[in-house]
C-alpha positions as CSV (number, residue, x, y, z in Angstrom):
1,M,79.1,90.4,119.1
2,E,78.2,93.4,121.3
3,L,79.3,97.0,121.8
4,H,80.0,98.2,125.4
5,R,80.3,101.9,126.3
6,F,82.2,103.2,129.2
7,A,81.8,106.5,131.1
8,D,85.1,106.2,132.8
9,A,88.5,105.9,131.1
10,A,89.9,103.7,133.9
11,D,87.0,101.2,133.4
12,F,87.5,101.3,129.6
13,Y,91.3,100.7,129.9
14,R,90.9,97.8,132.4
15,R,88.6,96.1,129.9
16,A,90.7,96.9,126.8
17,E,94.2,96.8,128.1
18,G,95.1,93.2,127.2
19,F,93.7,93.7,123.7
20,L,95.5,97.0,123.1
21,L,98.8,95.6,124.3
22,T,98.8,92.9,121.7
23,D,100.1,95.7,119.4
24,E,101.4,98.4,121.7
25,A,102.9,100.5,118.8
26,Q,99.9,100.5,116.6
27,H,97.7,101.4,119.6
28,N,100.0,103.9,121.2
29,L,97.8,106.9,120.6
30,I,94.7,105.3,122.1
31,I,96.7,104.0,125.1
32,G,98.4,107.4,125.6
33,I,95.1,109.3,125.6
34,C,93.7,106.9,128.1
35,A,96.7,107.6,130.4
36,S,95.9,111.3,130.3
37,L,92.2,110.8,130.8
38,R,92.8,108.5,133.8
39,L,94.9,111.3,135.4
40,G,92.0,113.7,134.9
41,R,93.7,115.6,132.1
42,D,90.9,116.9,130.0
43,Y,91.4,117.2,126.2
44,T,88.2,119.1,125.8
45,E,85.2,120.2,127.8
46,H,83.2,117.3,126.3
47,A,83.1,113.8,127.8
48,P,85.1,111.3,125.8
49,Y,83.6,108.5,123.8
50,L,85.0,105.1,125.0
51,A,83.8,101.8,123.5
52,T,84.8,98.2,123.0
53,V,83.3,95.5,120.7
54,E,83.4,92.1,122.2
55,D,82.5,88.5,121.3
56,R,82.4,85.5,123.6
57,D,86.2,85.4,123.7
58,G,86.7,89.0,124.7
59,V,87.5,92.4,123.1
60,V,87.9,92.4,119.3
61,A,88.0,96.2,118.7
62,A,88.1,99.5,120.6
63,A,87.2,103.1,119.7
64,I,87.9,106.4,121.5
65,R,87.0,110.0,120.7
66,T,87.7,113.2,122.6
67,P,85.4,115.7,120.8
68,P,85.8,117.7,118.6
69,Y,88.6,115.5,117.3
70,N,88.3,112.4,115.1
71,L,87.2,109.0,116.1
72,L,90.2,106.7,116.8
73,L,89.9,103.0,116.0
74,S,92.0,100.1,117.1
75,L,92.9,97.1,115.0
76,V,90.1,94.7,114.6
77,R,90.8,91.1,115.6
78,T,88.1,88.9,114.0
79,P,88.2,85.6,112.1
80,D,87.1,87.1,108.8
81,E,86.1,90.2,106.9
82,A,82.4,89.7,107.5
83,A,83.0,89.7,111.3
84,T,85.3,92.8,110.9
85,R,82.5,94.6,109.1
86,R,80.0,93.7,111.8
87,A,82.3,95.0,114.5
88,L,82.8,98.3,112.7
89,A,79.1,98.6,112.0
90,L,78.4,98.4,115.7
91,I,80.8,101.3,116.3
92,A,79.4,103.3,113.4
93,A,75.8,102.9,114.6
94,D,76.6,103.8,118.1
95,A,78.7,106.8,117.1
96,R,76.0,108.0,114.8
97,R,73.4,107.8,117.7
98,E,75.8,109.7,119.9
99,Y,77.0,112.5,117.5
100,G,74.9,112.4,114.4
101,T,78.0,113.3,112.3
102,L,81.7,112.8,112.8
103,P,84.6,115.0,111.5
104,G,86.6,111.9,110.5
105,V,88.3,108.7,111.6
106,Q,91.9,107.5,112.1
107,G,93.1,104.0,112.4
108,A,95.2,101.3,110.7
109,A,94.9,101.7,107.0
110,A,92.5,98.8,106.2
111,V,90.4,99.5,109.3
112,S,90.0,103.2,108.7
113,R,89.2,102.7,105.0
114,A,86.5,100.1,105.8
115,F,85.0,102.4,108.5
116,A,85.0,105.4,106.1
117,E,83.2,103.4,103.4
118,L,80.7,102.1,105.9
119,W,80.1,105.6,107.3
120,H,79.5,107.0,103.8
121,R,77.0,104.3,103.0
122,R,75.1,104.9,106.2
123,T,75.1,108.7,106.4
124,G,75.8,109.9,102.9
125,Q,78.6,112.1,104.2
126,P,81.3,112.4,101.5
127,V,84.6,111.0,102.7
128,H,88.1,112.1,101.8
129,K,91.5,110.5,102.6
130,E,93.1,113.4,104.4
131,V,96.5,112.0,105.3
132,A,98.4,108.8,105.1
133,L,100.6,108.3,108.2
134,R,103.2,105.7,109.2
135,V,103.9,104.4,112.8
136,F,107.5,103.8,113.7
137,Q,109.1,102.2,116.8
138,L,112.6,102.6,118.1
139,E,114.4,100.3,120.6
140,T,118.0,101.4,120.1
141,V,119.2,104.8,119.0
142,T,121.8,105.2,116.2
143,P,123.6,108.4,117.5
144,V,123.9,111.4,115.3
145,S,127.3,112.9,114.9
146,G,128.7,116.2,113.5
147,V,125.7,118.3,114.4
148,P,126.5,121.3,116.7
149,G,124.4,122.0,119.7
150,A,122.9,120.3,122.6
151,L,119.5,119.2,124.0
152,R,117.8,120.9,126.9
153,R,114.4,120.7,128.5
154,A,112.1,123.7,127.6
155,A,111.1,125.9,130.5
156,A,108.4,128.5,131.2
157,A,110.7,131.2,129.8
158,D,110.5,129.5,126.4
159,R,106.6,129.6,126.4
160,D,106.2,132.3,123.7
161,L,108.7,130.6,121.4
162,L,107.1,127.2,121.9
163,I,103.6,128.7,121.1
164,R,104.9,130.3,117.9
165,W,106.7,127.0,116.8
166,L,103.7,124.8,117.6
167,A,101.4,127.1,115.8
168,A,103.7,126.9,112.8
169,F,103.8,123.1,113.1
170,D,100.0,123.0,113.0
171,R,99.9,125.3,110.0
172,E,102.2,122.9,108.1
173,T,100.5,119.6,109.3
174,L,96.9,120.5,110.0
175,G,96.3,123.5,107.8
176,G,95.7,126.1,110.5
177,P,96.2,126.4,114.3
178,D,93.7,127.2,117.0
179,A,95.5,129.8,119.0
180,R,93.9,128.9,122.3
181,A,94.4,125.2,121.8
182,V,98.0,125.7,120.9
183,A,98.6,127.7,124.1
184,R,96.8,125.0,126.1
185,R,98.9,122.3,124.6
186,V,102.2,124.1,125.4
187,D,101.1,124.8,129.0
188,A,100.0,121.2,129.4
189,R,103.4,119.9,128.2
190,L,105.3,122.4,130.4
191,D,103.4,121.1,133.5
192,S,102.7,117.4,132.8
193,P,104.0,114.3,134.5
194,L,103.3,112.4,131.3
195,G,105.2,114.5,128.7
196,G,107.4,117.5,128.0
197,L,109.1,119.6,125.4
198,Y,112.8,119.8,124.5
199,L,114.8,122.3,122.5
200,W,118.0,121.7,120.5
201,E,120.2,124.8,120.9
202,D,123.1,125.8,118.7
203,G,123.8,129.2,120.2
204,R,120.0,129.7,120.2
205,P,117.0,127.3,119.9
206,V,116.9,125.8,116.4
207,S,114.7,122.8,116.7
208,M,112.0,121.3,119.0
209,A,110.8,117.9,120.0
210,G,108.2,116.8,122.5
211,Y,107.1,113.6,124.1
212,G,103.9,112.3,125.7
213,G,101.2,109.6,125.5
214,P,103.0,107.0,127.7
215,T,102.2,103.3,127.2
216,P,103.2,100.5,129.6
217,N,106.5,100.1,127.7
218,G,106.9,103.0,125.4
219,I,106.2,106.7,124.8
220,R,105.4,108.8,121.7
221,V,107.8,111.5,120.4
222,A,105.8,114.4,119.1
223,P,105.6,117.2,117.9
224,V,108.9,117.7,116.0
225,Y,109.5,121.1,114.4
226,T,112.4,123.0,113.0
227,P,111.8,126.5,111.5
228,P,112.5,126.7,107.8
229,E,115.6,128.8,108.2
230,H,117.3,126.1,110.3
231,R,116.4,123.1,108.2
232,G,118.8,120.9,106.3
233,R,121.5,121.0,109.0
234,G,120.6,117.9,110.9
235,Y,119.1,119.6,113.9
236,A,115.9,117.6,113.9
237,S,117.7,114.3,113.6
238,A,120.0,115.3,116.5
239,C,117.1,116.6,118.6
240,V,115.0,113.5,118.1
241,A,117.9,111.1,118.6
242,A,119.0,112.7,121.8
243,L,115.4,112.9,123.2
244,S,114.8,109.3,122.2
245,Q,117.9,108.2,124.0
246,L,116.9,110.2,127.1
247,L,113.5,108.5,127.2
248,L,115.1,105.0,126.8
249,D,117.6,105.8,129.5
250,G,114.6,106.8,131.7
251,G,113.2,103.3,131.5
252,R,111.2,103.2,128.3
253,R,111.7,100.1,126.1
254,Y,110.4,101.8,123.0
255,C,109.8,105.2,121.5
256,F,107.0,105.7,118.9
257,L,106.4,108.4,116.4
258,F,104.1,109.1,113.4
259,T,105.2,110.5,110.0
260,D,103.4,111.7,106.9
261,Q,104.0,109.2,104.1
262,A,104.0,112.1,101.6
263,D,107.0,113.8,103.3
264,P,110.1,111.8,102.4
265,T,112.5,113.7,104.8
266,P,111.2,112.6,108.2
267,N,110.7,109.0,106.9
268,T,114.3,109.0,105.9
269,I,115.9,110.7,108.9
270,Y,114.0,108.8,111.6
271,Q,114.9,105.5,110.1
272,A,118.6,106.6,110.0
273,I,118.5,107.1,113.8
274,G,116.9,103.7,114.5
275,Y,113.1,104.0,114.0
276,R,111.6,101.0,112.3
277,L,108.3,100.9,110.4
278,V,105.4,99.2,112.3
279,G,102.4,100.0,110.1
280,D,100.4,102.4,108.1
281,V,97.6,104.6,109.6
282,D,95.2,106.6,107.5
283,Q,93.1,109.6,108.5
284,Y,89.8,110.2,106.6
285,A,87.8,113.4,106.8
286,F,84.0,113.2,106.7
287,L,82.9,116.2,104.7
288,P,79.6,118.2,105.1
289,H,76.7,117.1,102.9
290,P,76.8,119.1,99.7
291,E,74.3,121.9,99.5
292,P,71.4,121.4,97.2
293,A,71.7,123.2,93.8
294,Q,69.8,126.5,93.6
295,S,67.2,126.6,91.0
């Protein structure tokens, strides 16, 4: 079993594509990031980390990172737990040589947990399960009725509103927005062949949903945000349902989205419009080493 590093996203994807497409929904984030990188869309000023682990039969695992963000792990396809640990150990050793420390890891629940435990043993960094996510996939939309309003694509004139709403979304989901990063993300979505932002309007904008991260057959719906004063009226359900149908009508076979397991509302409303659970994804934070006690 060997680890292979790639300097170019196109080379990485050519090597890993067949493996990643064995579970397109579970790997939709990695595949979508590769799509952006291959078009020259930079996530950060730092070069991405792109790696596969391979045995004599081909790829058994893949990892990607766009610093300063977390390491993303694929599923690991090995014959037993010992081989899975060896594959993850190769990634951990290489990532440690490259970065020294990592802010965290995200992947399928069992994979991310195994990697976090391995990283803790190797580095001593405390680990903390930050969020438990779920991956959903939709093939057919169940229409939403009785919600007033209509969907429209966001435009440059909506930029200030979109920045405010995306910053609020980040505060709720990530704990705090990076103002420059929020503006960059909005501008990228307003001028991207791979994604966009839509608004649900009921006299005025009341909800937002975006899409991006295309895969060969699907695309991810995110972010989804409704200001608190407009919640509880079905706007988010109507917005996501309408956007999902638009994407399917545009040629996508699937739509994907992530939810927070701790928040029952999106897990309920998305299933009501046709999203079906694919799997669980956990995100672990790797905390700084504790400071030594002062004598």
